[in-house]
Residue frames relative to the residue before (quaternion, step in Angstrom):
aa qw qx qy qz dx dy dz
M 1.0000 0.0000 0.0000 0.0000 0.00 0.00 0.00
F 0.6499 0.5226 -0.3184 0.4507 3.59 0.97 -0.90
K 0.6140 0.5565 -0.3435 0.4421 3.57 1.10 -0.70
N 0.5962 0.5681 -0.3608 0.4378 3.56 1.14 -0.62
L 0.6106 0.5449 -0.3491 0.4565 3.59 1.10 -0.70
L 0.6725 0.5024 -0.2954 0.4561 3.56 0.97 -0.85
R 0.6665 0.4762 -0.2990 0.4895 3.58 1.24 -0.37
D 0.5247 0.6312 -0.4086 0.3992 3.57 1.32 -0.14
R 0.3221 -0.7964 0.4808 0.1755 3.59 -0.21 1.28
L 0.6401 0.5237 -0.3327 0.4532 3.56 1.00 -0.79
L 0.6522 0.5154 -0.3132 0.4593 3.58 0.92 -0.90
I 0.6635 0.4954 -0.3054 0.4701 3.59 0.89 -0.90
S 0.6411 0.5291 -0.3204 0.4543 3.59 0.99 -0.83
L 0.6619 0.4997 -0.3019 0.4701 3.57 0.96 -0.87
L 0.6313 0.5276 -0.3269 0.4649 3.59 1.02 -0.76
V 0.6604 0.5070 -0.3045 0.4628 3.58 0.92 -0.90
I 0.6559 0.5082 -0.3093 0.4646 3.59 0.92 -0.91
S 0.6479 0.5246 -0.3125 0.4554 3.58 0.98 -0.86
I 0.6532 0.5040 -0.3090 0.4731 3.57 0.98 -0.84
L 0.6513 0.5146 -0.3150 0.4602 3.58 0.97 -0.83
I 0.6236 0.5283 -0.3337 0.4697 3.60 1.04 -0.76
K 0.6586 0.5086 -0.3096 0.4602 3.56 0.96 -0.88
I 0.6456 0.5086 -0.3214 0.4704 3.59 0.95 -0.82
F 0.6421 0.5323 -0.3135 0.4540 3.57 0.97 -0.89
S 0.6748 0.5313 -0.2905 0.4219 3.58 0.98 -0.87
L 0.5814 0.6302 -0.3638 0.3640 3.60 1.19 -0.41
N 0.7104 0.3895 -0.2422 0.5338 3.60 1.25 -0.26
P 0.3210 -0.7919 0.4840 0.1887 3.64 -0.14 1.23
Y 0.6320 0.5347 -0.3399 0.4463 3.60 0.99 -0.77
R 0.6549 0.5103 -0.3003 0.4695 3.55 0.96 -0.90
V 0.6454 0.5162 -0.3177 0.4648 3.58 0.97 -0.87
E 0.6588 0.5241 -0.3065 0.4443 3.59 0.90 -0.96
K 0.7287 0.4639 -0.2452 0.4401 3.56 0.82 -1.05
Y 0.8136 0.3194 -0.1421 0.4646 3.56 0.70 -1.09
Y 0.7380 0.3734 -0.2342 0.5110 3.57 1.13 -0.52
T 0.7422 0.4311 -0.2552 0.4452 3.58 0.51 -1.20
F 0.7967 0.2124 -0.1185 0.5533 3.59 0.95 -0.83
G 0.6353 0.4928 -0.3362 0.4904 3.55 1.26 0.41
F 0.8385 0.1927 -0.0720 0.5046 3.53 0.08 -1.33
Y 0.6667 0.5663 -0.3220 0.3620 3.58 0.80 -1.02
P 0.6530 0.5138 -0.3546 0.4288 3.68 0.77 -0.81
V 0.6321 0.5333 -0.3335 0.4525 3.59 1.09 -0.68
V 0.7183 0.4448 -0.2678 0.4630 3.58 0.73 -1.05
S 0.6513 0.5206 -0.3299 0.4426 3.61 1.00 -0.74
K 0.6640 0.4914 -0.3088 0.4715 3.59 1.00 -0.78
I 0.6109 0.5380 -0.3508 0.4630 3.57 1.08 -0.68
L 0.6591 0.5076 -0.3067 0.4624 3.58 0.92 -0.93
R 0.6938 0.4707 -0.2847 0.4647 3.58 0.87 -0.94
S 0.6329 0.5303 -0.3361 0.4531 3.60 1.06 -0.68
I 0.6916 0.4854 -0.2757 0.4583 3.56 0.97 -0.89
L 0.8197 0.2890 -0.1107 0.4820 3.58 0.88 -0.98
G 0.5258 0.6914 -0.3956 0.2984 3.59 1.19 -0.46
W 0.6764 0.5134 -0.3001 0.4345 3.60 1.04 -0.72
I 0.5634 0.5948 -0.3899 0.4205 3.60 1.23 -0.39
P 0.4465 -0.7536 0.4126 0.2498 3.63 -0.62 1.08
F 0.7336 0.3431 -0.2272 0.5409 3.60 1.18 -0.37
S 0.5893 -0.6088 0.4146 0.3319 3.55 -1.28 0.42
V 0.3203 -0.7418 0.5648 0.1677 3.55 -0.57 1.20
G 0.6196 0.5620 -0.3324 0.4356 3.56 1.07 -0.74
D 0.6349 0.5206 -0.3325 0.4640 3.57 1.02 -0.75
L 0.6277 0.5157 -0.3324 0.4791 3.59 1.04 -0.75
L 0.6151 0.5401 -0.3326 0.4684 3.58 1.09 -0.75
Y 0.6662 0.4944 -0.2977 0.4723 3.59 0.93 -0.90
I 0.6453 0.5190 -0.3193 0.4606 3.58 0.97 -0.86
G 0.6607 0.5109 -0.3002 0.4607 3.55 0.96 -0.91
A 0.6561 0.5066 -0.3053 0.4687 3.58 0.98 -0.87
S 0.6395 0.5283 -0.3212 0.4569 3.59 1.02 -0.80
I 0.6450 0.5119 -0.3155 0.4716 3.58 0.97 -0.86
F 0.6386 0.5400 -0.3190 0.4459 3.57 0.99 -0.88
F 0.7187 0.4441 -0.2656 0.4645 3.59 0.79 -1.00
I 0.6091 0.5319 -0.3542 0.4697 3.61 1.09 -0.62
W 0.6490 0.5187 -0.3090 0.4630 3.56 1.00 -0.88
K 0.6588 0.5017 -0.3022 0.4721 3.58 0.97 -0.87
A 0.6448 0.5142 -0.3184 0.4674 3.59 1.00 -0.83
W 0.6525 0.5127 -0.3084 0.4651 3.58 0.98 -0.86
K 0.6324 0.5341 -0.3189 0.4617 3.55 1.04 -0.82
F 0.6650 0.5002 -0.2958 0.4692 3.58 0.99 -0.87
I 0.6328 0.5333 -0.3250 0.4578 3.59 1.01 -0.82
R 0.6446 0.5168 -0.3152 0.4669 3.58 1.01 -0.83
L 0.6530 0.5015 -0.3172 0.4706 3.58 1.02 -0.77
L 0.6099 0.5389 -0.3464 0.4665 3.57 1.09 -0.70
A 0.6523 0.5230 -0.3104 0.4523 3.55 0.95 -0.90
K 0.7231 0.4053 -0.2303 0.5097 3.57 1.11 -0.73
R 0.4021 -0.7395 0.4400 0.3128 3.55 1.39 0.05
Q 0.4808 0.6499 -0.4444 0.3860 3.55 1.02 0.90
A 0.3337 0.7863 -0.4735 0.2149 3.57 1.26 0.21
K 0.6200 0.5609 -0.3553 0.4181 3.60 1.05 -0.71
D 0.6413 0.5178 -0.3236 0.4647 3.56 1.11 -0.68
Y 0.6651 0.5103 -0.2864 0.4639 3.57 1.19 -0.64
L 0.7030 0.4489 -0.2634 0.4846 3.57 0.98 -0.89
S 0.1914 0.7703 -0.5861 0.1627 3.55 -0.92 0.95
W 0.6490 -0.4930 0.3949 0.4242 3.56 -1.28 0.18
V 0.5982 0.5682 -0.3579 0.4374 3.55 1.13 -0.64
L 0.6655 0.4841 -0.2933 0.4866 3.55 0.97 -0.90
F 0.6190 0.5396 -0.3384 0.4595 3.59 1.01 -0.81
G 0.6679 0.5009 -0.2970 0.4634 3.58 0.91 -0.89
K 0.6216 0.5568 -0.3307 0.4407 3.56 1.06 -0.77
Y 0.7309 0.4134 -0.2399 0.4872 3.57 0.86 -0.96
L 0.5751 0.5589 -0.3800 0.4610 3.58 1.16 -0.47
K 0.6424 0.5103 -0.3168 0.4759 3.58 1.02 -0.78
L 0.6241 0.5336 -0.3401 0.4584 3.58 1.03 -0.74
V 0.6564 0.5056 -0.3060 0.4689 3.60 0.95 -0.91
L 0.6669 0.5011 -0.3014 0.4618 3.58 0.94 -0.87
W 0.6174 0.5323 -0.3412 0.4680 3.60 1.03 -0.73
I 0.6559 0.5044 -0.3130 0.4663 3.58 0.91 -0.91
Y 0.6450 0.5249 -0.3152 0.4573 3.60 0.95 -0.89
I 0.6849 0.4894 -0.2871 0.4572 3.59 0.87 -0.94
V 0.6847 0.4722 -0.2932 0.4714 3.59 0.84 -0.95
F 0.6279 0.5463 -0.3349 0.4417 3.60 0.95 -0.86
N 0.7250 0.4314 -0.2490 0.4756 3.58 0.80 -0.99
T 0.6431 0.5244 -0.3286 0.4511 3.59 1.02 -0.70
F 0.7310 0.4427 -0.2335 0.4638 3.56 0.92 -0.94
W 0.8421 -0.0527 0.0762 0.5314 3.63 1.08 -0.61
G 0.6473 0.6275 -0.3246 0.2862 3.56 0.83 -1.05
L 0.5942 0.5846 -0.3783 0.4025 3.62 1.06 -0.57
N 0.5268 0.6348 -0.4103 0.3887 3.59 1.21 -0.30
Y 0.5375 0.6076 -0.4074 0.4194 3.60 1.21 -0.29
D 0.7466 0.4103 -0.2009 0.4836 3.59 1.17 -0.59
R 0.4388 0.7041 -0.4544 0.3244 3.61 1.23 0.23
Q 0.6505 -0.4957 0.3860 0.4267 3.58 -1.31 0.10
G 0.3622 -0.8018 0.4164 0.2292 3.57 1.03 -0.73
I 0.7656 -0.4366 0.2726 0.3859 3.46 -1.45 0.10
A 0.5794 0.5765 -0.3828 0.4306 3.61 1.11 -0.52
E 0.6411 0.5196 -0.3107 0.4717 3.57 1.07 -0.78
Q 0.6437 0.5369 -0.3191 0.4422 3.57 1.01 -0.82
F 0.7423 0.3801 -0.2100 0.5103 3.57 1.03 -0.78
G 0.3843 -0.7208 0.4878 0.3080 3.55 1.22 -0.30
L 0.2829 0.7877 -0.4982 0.2265 3.56 1.07 0.77
N 0.3048 -0.7436 0.5737 0.1583 3.54 -1.03 0.87
M 0.1729 -0.8191 0.5427 0.0685 3.55 -0.16 1.31
Q 0.1108 0.7995 -0.5738 0.1388 3.57 -0.45 1.28
Q 0.6195 -0.4989 0.4381 0.4188 3.53 -1.33 0.20
Y 0.1284 -0.7927 0.5911 0.0763 3.57 -1.03 0.75
T 0.5047 -0.6761 0.4657 0.2671 3.53 -1.21 0.60
P 0.6608 -0.4782 0.3818 0.4346 3.61 -1.25 0.21
T 0.6146 0.5419 -0.3445 0.4582 3.59 1.11 -0.64
D 0.6240 0.5248 -0.3259 0.4785 3.57 1.02 -0.81
L 0.6614 0.5218 -0.3001 0.4475 3.53 0.93 -0.94
Y 0.6416 0.5116 -0.3234 0.4712 3.57 1.00 -0.77
E 0.6359 0.5293 -0.3301 0.4546 3.59 0.97 -0.81
L 0.6608 0.4983 -0.3033 0.4722 3.58 0.94 -0.89
T 0.6982 0.4883 -0.2815 0.4413 3.57 0.79 -1.05
S 0.6584 0.5002 -0.3172 0.4644 3.59 0.94 -0.80
T 0.6274 0.5233 -0.3350 0.4693 3.59 1.09 -0.68
L 0.6497 0.5010 -0.3111 0.4796 3.56 0.98 -0.84
Q 0.6385 0.5209 -0.3364 0.4560 3.59 1.02 -0.73
Q 0.6076 0.5511 -0.3512 0.4515 3.59 1.01 -0.73
R 0.6581 0.4900 -0.3041 0.4841 3.57 0.95 -0.90
L 0.6724 0.5097 -0.2972 0.4470 3.56 0.88 -0.96
N 0.6690 0.4968 -0.3041 0.4617 3.59 0.86 -0.91
Y 0.6128 0.5487 -0.3466 0.4509 3.58 1.08 -0.71
Y 0.7223 0.4217 -0.2590 0.4830 3.59 0.82 -0.95
A 0.5564 0.6048 -0.3874 0.4179 3.58 1.20 -0.42
T 0.6312 0.5361 -0.3355 0.4490 3.57 1.15 -0.55
K 0.7234 0.4525 -0.2251 0.4705 3.57 1.26 -0.40
V 0.6830 0.4518 -0.2890 0.4958 3.59 1.26 -0.06
D 0.0574 0.7682 -0.6376 -0.0047 3.53 -1.31 0.34
S 0.7368 -0.4579 0.2820 0.4099 3.53 -1.31 0.27
L 0.6660 0.5076 -0.3091 0.4509 3.60 0.99 -0.77
K 0.6609 0.5122 -0.3120 0.4512 3.58 0.97 -0.82
R 0.6485 0.5405 -0.3116 0.4362 3.55 1.18 -0.51
L 0.5177 0.7042 -0.4011 0.2742 3.56 1.09 -0.65
P 0.6374 0.5402 -0.3585 0.4164 3.66 0.88 -0.74
L 0.6426 0.5400 -0.3326 0.4299 3.60 1.11 -0.56
N 0.5412 0.5708 -0.4183 0.4543 3.58 1.26 0.07
N 0.5712 0.5151 -0.3820 0.5123 3.55 1.35 -0.07
N 0.4407 -0.7454 0.4306 0.2544 3.57 -0.45 1.21
K 0.6419 0.5313 -0.3359 0.4393 3.59 0.92 -0.82
T 0.6561 0.5015 -0.3030 0.4757 3.58 0.96 -0.89
L 0.6555 0.5259 -0.3004 0.4511 3.56 0.92 -0.96
F 0.6977 0.4745 -0.2794 0.4583 3.58 0.80 -1.00
N 0.6436 0.5219 -0.3249 0.4559 3.58 0.98 -0.79
E 0.6396 0.5125 -0.3245 0.4722 3.58 1.05 -0.73
G 0.6295 0.5294 -0.3278 0.4648 3.59 1.07 -0.71
I 0.6368 0.5162 -0.3105 0.4812 3.57 1.02 -0.84
A 0.6611 0.5111 -0.2991 0.4607 3.58 0.97 -0.90
A 0.6156 0.5517 -0.3467 0.4432 3.59 1.06 -0.73
Y 0.6810 0.4667 -0.2852 0.4869 3.58 0.95 -0.85
K 0.5922 0.5537 -0.3689 0.4545 3.58 1.10 -0.57
N 0.6441 0.5027 -0.3095 0.4865 3.58 1.04 -0.79
A 0.6724 0.5108 -0.2991 0.4444 3.57 0.91 -0.95
A 0.6365 0.5585 -0.3264 0.4199 3.58 1.05 -0.77
K 0.5465 0.6067 -0.4017 0.4145 3.60 1.20 -0.37
Q 0.7339 0.3707 -0.2094 0.5293 3.56 1.18 -0.63
Y 0.7868 0.1513 -0.0622 0.5952 3.56 1.07 -0.81
S 0.3280 -0.7938 0.4797 0.1792 3.57 -0.19 1.29
F 0.6296 0.5567 -0.3424 0.4201 3.60 1.10 -0.60
L 0.6414 0.4884 -0.3375 0.4859 3.60 1.27 0.00
T 0.3379 0.7408 -0.5049 0.2865 3.58 1.24 0.36
Y 0.0845 -0.8142 0.5743 -0.0116 3.56 -0.74 1.12
D 0.0055 -0.8043 0.5917 -0.0542 3.57 -0.39 1.29
H 0.8337 0.2107 -0.1551 0.4863 3.54 -1.32 0.37
P 0.0414 -0.8542 0.5182 0.0122 3.61 0.61 1.09
S 0.0165 0.7684 -0.6395 0.0211 3.53 -1.19 0.68
I 0.2373 0.7537 -0.5600 0.2493 3.56 0.20 1.37
K 0.0292 0.8369 -0.5395 0.0872 3.56 -0.71 1.04
P 0.5164 -0.5986 0.4904 0.3666 3.59 -1.18 0.45
S 0.4985 -0.6728 0.4601 0.2951 3.56 -0.98 0.82
M 0.3784 -0.6967 0.5645 0.2298 3.54 -1.07 0.83
L 0.6899 0.4677 -0.2509 0.4922 3.57 1.31 -0.28
T 0.2054 0.8194 -0.5122 0.1553 3.58 1.21 0.49
F 0.6465 0.5379 -0.3266 0.4313 3.60 0.98 -0.82
L 0.6642 0.4819 -0.3056 0.4830 3.60 1.21 -0.44
G 0.4726 0.7208 -0.4144 0.2924 3.56 1.26 -0.35
R 0.6432 0.5348 -0.3312 0.4365 3.57 0.99 -0.77
Y 0.6884 0.4600 -0.2762 0.4880 3.59 1.17 -0.56
F 0.7297 0.4025 -0.2285 0.5032 3.57 1.07 -0.73
G 0.4296 -0.7498 0.4227 0.2731 3.58 1.25 -0.26
F 0.5275 0.6356 -0.4275 0.3674 3.62 1.14 0.33
T 0.2521 -0.7357 0.6035 0.1760 3.55 -1.28 0.47
G 0.7619 -0.0650 0.0294 0.6438 3.53 1.33 -0.31
Y 0.0079 -0.8072 0.5902 0.0066 3.58 -1.16 0.34
Y 0.3450 -0.7107 0.5793 0.2008 3.51 -1.33 0.46
N 0.2707 -0.7561 0.5736 0.1613 3.57 -0.92 0.88
P 0.2997 -0.8036 0.4845 0.1720 3.62 -0.30 1.20
F 0.6494 0.5362 -0.3180 0.4354 3.58 1.21 -0.40
T 0.7811 0.2755 -0.1528 0.5391 3.60 1.19 -0.46
G 0.4513 -0.7197 0.4304 0.3053 3.60 1.25 -0.14
E 0.5116 0.6562 -0.4085 0.3753 3.61 1.26 0.24
A 0.2615 -0.7184 0.6218 0.1697 3.55 -1.20 0.69
Q 0.1255 -0.8180 0.5602 0.0363 3.58 -0.85 0.97
L 0.2056 -0.7665 0.5998 0.1018 3.55 -1.14 0.75
K 0.3647 -0.6776 0.5931 0.2369 3.56 -1.01 0.87
T 0.3327 -0.8396 0.4015 0.1519 3.53 -0.24 1.32
D 0.6771 0.5095 -0.3183 0.4251 3.62 1.14 -0.29
V 0.4228 0.6887 -0.4861 0.3325 3.61 1.21 0.26
P 0.6420 -0.5170 0.3753 0.4240 3.63 -1.14 0.44
V 0.5801 -0.6486 0.3744 0.3203 3.54 -0.91 0.94
F 0.6680 0.5315 -0.3201 0.4109 3.60 1.01 -0.68
V 0.6836 0.4220 -0.3159 0.5048 3.65 1.22 -0.07
K 0.4666 0.7077 -0.4319 0.3080 3.59 1.23 -0.20
P 0.6487 0.5183 -0.3543 0.4302 3.66 0.82 -0.79
F 0.6460 0.5111 -0.3280 0.4625 3.58 0.94 -0.82
I 0.6561 0.5203 -0.3189 0.4439 3.60 0.89 -0.90
V 0.6463 0.5212 -0.3171 0.4584 3.58 0.94 -0.91
C 0.6795 0.4784 -0.2899 0.4748 3.60 0.87 -0.92
H 0.6113 0.5515 -0.3387 0.4556 3.58 1.10 -0.71
E 0.7013 0.4653 -0.2767 0.4638 3.58 0.84 -0.96
I 0.5977 0.5253 -0.3647 0.4835 3.61 1.09 -0.58
G 0.5932 0.5663 -0.3519 0.4512 3.57 1.08 -0.71
H 0.6309 0.5130 -0.3279 0.4810 3.58 1.01 -0.78
Q 0.6482 0.5264 -0.3204 0.4472 3.58 0.95 -0.84
L 0.6832 0.4806 -0.2813 0.4724 3.58 1.10 -0.65
G 0.6655 -0.5464 0.2918 0.4165 3.57 1.25 0.15
Y 0.5277 0.5867 -0.4366 0.4321 3.58 1.23 0.25
A 0.1394 -0.8514 0.5032 0.0496 3.54 0.21 1.32
K 0.6621 0.5019 -0.3162 0.4580 3.58 0.94 -0.83
E 0.5595 -0.6568 0.3971 0.3130 3.54 -0.97 0.92
N 0.6403 0.5204 -0.3465 0.4462 3.61 0.98 -0.71
E 0.6739 0.4855 -0.2984 0.4703 3.58 1.03 -0.73
A 0.6189 0.5148 -0.3433 0.4838 3.60 1.07 -0.67
N 0.6147 0.5325 -0.3384 0.4733 3.59 1.09 -0.68
F 0.6809 0.4817 -0.2919 0.4681 3.58 0.92 -0.89
S 0.6105 0.5350 -0.3355 0.4780 3.57 1.08 -0.71
S 0.6322 0.5304 -0.3161 0.4680 3.57 1.03 -0.85
Y 0.6407 0.5274 -0.3096 0.4643 3.55 1.01 -0.87
L 0.6764 0.5116 -0.2978 0.4382 3.59 0.83 -0.99
A 0.7042 0.4511 -0.2642 0.4805 3.57 1.00 -0.79
G 0.7102 0.5027 -0.2737 0.4099 3.57 0.78 -1.06
R 0.6571 0.5393 -0.3246 0.4147 3.56 1.01 -0.74
V 0.7152 0.3905 -0.2583 0.5190 3.63 1.20 -0.35
S 0.3561 0.7346 -0.4980 0.2925 3.57 1.24 0.33
D 0.4748 -0.6554 0.5089 0.2935 3.56 -1.17 0.59
N 0.6287 0.5212 -0.3153 0.4834 3.56 1.31 -0.26
V 0.4093 -0.7446 0.4729 0.2332 3.58 -0.54 1.16
E 0.5986 0.5608 -0.3620 0.4428 3.59 1.11 -0.59
F 0.6207 0.5233 -0.3374 0.4765 3.58 1.09 -0.65
R 0.6585 0.5033 -0.3206 0.4585 3.58 0.87 -0.88
Y 0.6354 0.5254 -0.3276 0.4615 3.56 0.97 -0.84
S 0.6645 0.5233 -0.3039 0.4384 3.57 0.88 -0.97
I 0.6487 0.5226 -0.3133 0.4561 3.57 0.97 -0.87
Y 0.7129 0.4338 -0.2683 0.4812 3.58 0.82 -0.95
Y 0.5699 0.5815 -0.3849 0.4346 3.58 1.13 -0.54
D 0.7046 0.4504 -0.2670 0.4791 3.59 0.90 -0.89
M 0.6550 0.5057 -0.3264 0.4569 3.59 0.90 -0.86
Y 0.6394 0.5175 -0.3107 0.4763 3.56 1.02 -0.83
G 0.6422 0.5353 -0.3215 0.4447 3.58 0.99 -0.80
Y 0.6480 0.5031 -0.3172 0.4758 3.58 0.97 -0.83
A 0.6695 0.4987 -0.3007 0.4611 3.58 0.91 -0.92
M 0.6562 0.5205 -0.3137 0.4472 3.58 0.97 -0.83
S 0.6286 0.5301 -0.3504 0.4484 3.59 1.01 -0.70
D 0.6463 0.4846 -0.3177 0.4965 3.60 1.09 -0.63
L 0.6419 0.5321 -0.3236 0.4474 3.56 0.99 -0.84
F 0.5902 0.5800 -0.3535 0.4361 3.58 1.09 -0.71
V 0.6952 0.4702 -0.2621 0.4763 3.58 1.06 -0.81
Y 0.8197 0.3309 -0.1249 0.4506 3.56 0.80 -1.06
N 0.8053 0.0970 -0.0413 0.5834 3.60 1.16 -0.38
R 0.1300 -0.8631 0.4846 0.0582 3.56 0.56 1.23
P 0.6461 0.5141 -0.3560 0.4376 3.69 0.84 -0.74
C 0.6730 0.4801 -0.2986 0.4769 3.60 0.95 -0.82
F 0.5800 0.5678 -0.3652 0.4558 3.56 1.13 -0.62
I 0.6726 0.4925 -0.2893 0.4705 3.57 0.88 -0.98
E 0.6282 0.5466 -0.3291 0.4453 3.57 1.00 -0.82
L 0.7072 0.4547 -0.2694 0.4696 3.59 0.86 -0.95
K 0.5923 0.5650 -0.3720 0.4378 3.60 1.05 -0.64
E 0.6783 0.5006 -0.2902 0.4529 3.55 0.98 -0.82
S 0.7304 0.4233 -0.2402 0.4792 3.60 1.13 -0.55
E 0.3891 0.7170 -0.4884 0.3100 3.59 1.21 0.32
H 0.5462 -0.6069 0.4703 0.3349 3.56 -1.13 0.70
P 0.6135 -0.5743 0.3858 0.3808 3.65 -1.01 0.67
Q 0.6227 0.5385 -0.3472 0.4491 3.61 1.05 -0.71
V 0.6333 0.5186 -0.3242 0.4742 3.58 1.02 -0.77
K 0.6549 0.5079 -0.3129 0.4639 3.58 0.95 -0.84
R 0.6408 0.5122 -0.3294 0.4674 3.59 1.01 -0.74
D 0.6684 0.4894 -0.3009 0.4724 3.57 0.99 -0.83
N 0.5994 0.5485 -0.3596 0.4588 3.59 1.06 -0.64
Q 0.6614 0.5009 -0.2982 0.4719 3.55 0.97 -0.89
A 0.6515 0.5168 -0.3107 0.4603 3.59 0.96 -0.86
Y 0.6702 0.4913 -0.3053 0.4650 3.57 0.99 -0.81
R 0.6144 0.5335 -0.3461 0.4670 3.59 1.06 -0.70
E 0.6523 0.5131 -0.3125 0.4622 3.58 0.96 -0.84
Y 0.6217 0.5372 -0.3286 0.4658 3.57 1.06 -0.78
L 0.6782 0.4927 -0.2901 0.4616 3.58 0.91 -0.93
L 0.6382 0.5279 -0.3270 0.4550 3.58 1.02 -0.78
K 0.6554 0.5078 -0.3065 0.4676 3.58 1.01 -0.81
S 0.6965 0.4877 -0.2643 0.4551 3.57 1.14 -0.64
R 0.4785 0.6923 -0.4352 0.3198 3.59 1.24 -0.18
N 0.1619 0.7648 -0.6093 0.1327 3.56 -1.02 0.87
A 0.6515 -0.5553 0.3614 0.3697 3.57 -1.26 0.28
V 0.6530 0.5427 -0.3159 0.4235 3.60 1.13 -0.56
E 0.6107 0.6224 -0.3485 0.3438 3.58 0.95 -0.90
P 0.6535 0.5068 -0.3517 0.4387 3.69 0.84 -0.75
V 0.6312 0.5274 -0.3317 0.4619 3.59 1.07 -0.72
M 0.6789 0.4727 -0.2843 0.4846 3.57 0.92 -0.93
S 0.6114 0.5495 -0.3425 0.4548 3.56 1.09 -0.70
L 0.6427 0.5111 -0.3161 0.4752 3.58 1.02 -0.80
A 0.6400 0.5224 -0.3241 0.4609 3.58 1.01 -0.81
Y 0.6619 0.4947 -0.3042 0.4740 3.58 0.99 -0.84
D 0.5929 0.5609 -0.3499 0.4599 3.56 1.11 -0.71
R 0.6563 0.5007 -0.3022 0.4767 3.59 0.99 -0.85
Y 0.6235 0.5479 -0.3343 0.4465 3.57 1.01 -0.82
L 0.6682 0.4970 -0.3009 0.4647 3.59 0.91 -0.91
K 0.6570 0.5088 -0.3154 0.4583 3.58 0.97 -0.82
M 0.6382 0.5198 -0.3194 0.4696 3.57 1.11 -0.66
N 0.7452 0.3680 -0.1970 0.5200 3.57 1.19 -0.53
N 0.7346 -0.5059 0.2420 0.3819 3.51 0.63 1.28
Q 0.5985 0.4919 -0.3923 0.4960 3.58 1.07 0.76
P 0.2360 -0.8501 0.4534 0.1265 3.57 0.36 1.29
R 0.7074 0.4646 -0.2765 0.4553 3.60 1.06 -0.63
G 0.4462 -0.7213 0.4409 0.2936 3.57 1.25 0.14
K 0.8416 -0.1006 0.0937 0.5223 3.57 -0.90 -0.95
E 0.5689 0.5880 -0.3864 0.4258 3.58 1.19 -0.38
A 0.4656 0.6883 -0.4384 0.3424 3.59 1.27 -0.19
Y 0.5585 0.6001 -0.3959 0.4138 3.60 1.12 -0.60
N 0.7011 0.4943 -0.2604 0.4431 3.54 0.96 -0.96
E 0.5354 0.6464 -0.3966 0.3718 3.58 1.24 -0.33
V 0.4582 0.6671 -0.4580 0.3680 3.58 1.26 -0.10
V 0.5292 0.6198 -0.4068 0.4128 3.61 1.21 -0.45
G 0.6404 0.5310 -0.3174 0.4552 3.58 1.04 -0.78
W 0.6379 0.5107 -0.3215 0.4784 3.57 1.04 -0.79
L 0.6579 0.5129 -0.3045 0.4597 3.58 0.94 -0.91
M 0.6418 0.5285 -0.3194 0.4548 3.56 1.00 -0.83
A 0.6744 0.4841 -0.2907 0.4758 3.59 0.90 -0.94
Y 0.6312 0.5301 -0.3232 0.4648 3.56 1.06 -0.78
M 0.6616 0.5023 -0.3042 0.4663 3.59 0.95 -0.89
K 0.6747 0.4955 -0.3084 0.4518 3.59 0.92 -0.84
K 0.6808 0.4796 -0.2959 0.4679 3.57 1.09 -0.63
Y 0.8214 0.2632 -0.1051 0.4950 3.59 0.87 -0.95
G 0.5605 -0.6204 0.3852 0.3906 3.60 1.25 -0.17
R 0.6628 -0.5253 0.3628 0.3913 3.58 -1.26 0.47
E 0.6130 0.5819 -0.3510 0.4029 3.58 1.02 -0.76
A 0.6327 0.5634 -0.3266 0.4190 3.57 1.11 -0.69
L 0.5793 0.5870 -0.3758 0.4226 3.59 1.20 -0.39
């Protein structure tokens, strides 16, 4: 039976292609030059052009269909186990069938987007020198971000935010932010937008996501029940993924670069709110007295939003989310992000290097 697998030309072809993709991914310079700025922009624009105009998420329908398929297969296997017929069902032929399915998913995932995990990245584009920084450096960065945040806090309020609960308005503002950013950084040019509300928002509380990118359809999705003041950051983050910034820290930095030059003050506030939050979480660990000092000097609007976000997180707590969070942590580690979910917080390192190169005023 095993010899039959070795005679399966399709299976052998898929194995060879998968190995070649893995070998190709080992050279970040090669990936950056030939994939990220070669093949990927073409395939991503084609996907967004074909599916971007559709008002609902085709990718979500794909996920739903795949989930139904695997649940049905699992149920079928359980029934065979109950009837003690599993041995008749299991075979090398079945193994080969599912191995081909896994290889197809691996090839399509990497071809459509996944190789971006292995590129040189945004630090190379800016020529940033990523080094260890001191607690004093961290305090300087965090206090600067707080100054920006407190400034924009004086210009926002609950009524001004209401329009951003309209998805069309929110998405258009995100597109406009990247259009502004592209005037300074051409690599942030965003054409053929494809941003959509998630059809799986009700599952978000169990999976722990606030937004996500579908690598098979090129669509960016937003979980629509998140607090309105974090929506702009999430939208800009997911567009960053569409532009080829696969790693979470780089998508965060891309979101920062775009959102801070938005003409919409609510977008600027949202960007600095998140960047400040990441920096504060590090400051809490490495410089507790300075953390306490900055907490006391936060603008009242920031304190109200912190409370609102805590309440949102408490309402979302459940027994399933930690398990899914662990699975996602493993996924990130498998895709060139050794710190797993902590990779989101690594944007602090990018901000620090950016500040040291261009000065506090540039933040």
